[in-house]
N, C-alpha and C positions, 0 to 999 in steps of 0.2 A: 424820287421822293426820299428825303433823308430818313434814316432809321429811327430817329427820335420823334418824328411827327406822330406815328400811330400811338406810341407810348404816352406822349404828351396829351393827345386828344382823349385817350382813355383815362388818364389821370384827372383831366378837367371834368370829364363826364362823371366820374366817381365823386369828385369834390362837390360839384354842383347838385348832385342828387343825394348827398349825404343828409343825415338827420339834422345836422347843425345848420345846414343851408336851406333845405327843402322841408316844409312842414306838411302835415296832413290837413285836408280840408275839413272844416266844421260847418255843416250846412245851417247851423243856428247863428252863425256870424256872417256879417256882410263881406262880400267879395269885392276886392279893389282891382281894377284892370288898368294897367299903365301901358301905353303904347308909344312907339317912336318909329319914325319912318324917314328915309332919305331916298334919293333916286337910285340907290343900289340895293337896298334891302329894307325889310320890315322886322320889327321885334316887339315882343310884349312880355309882361310879367303879370301873372295872376297871384294876388296875395291877400292875406287877411291879418287883422290886428289881433294879437294874442297878448297875454300878460307880459311877455318878454319883449313886446314890440311888434313891428310889422314883419310877417313871416311869408316868404315866397312859397306858393303852392305849385306853380308850374311856370315854365319858360317856353317861349316859342319864337322862331325866327325863320325867315326865308328870303331868297332873292326876289327882287321885283321882276315880274314877267315882262317880256317885250311888249305885250299889249297894254301894260300898265305904265310904261315909261313916260308917257306924255302927261300923266296926271300930276297935279300940283301936290306939294308935300302934305298939305292939310287933307286932301282927298286920299292920299296914300295911307294916312293913319286910320282912315275908315275902312280900309280893306282888311 
């Protein structure tokens, strides 16, 4: 593994979880869940509308498990 990979991943993690990117949840506002899937992985973003626009609250992703590989992409988005 190259020496820059851990530093790059740490920098990306810090940037994505910073106040300018990630907001706090407000339980009085509607949550918006956006999902995407392909045969290699799944991803989603939980966000809310704020005065400044759409603000991400949380991100999640994972690889598709071997038992899920036969599923069609529409069904993968339901996982």
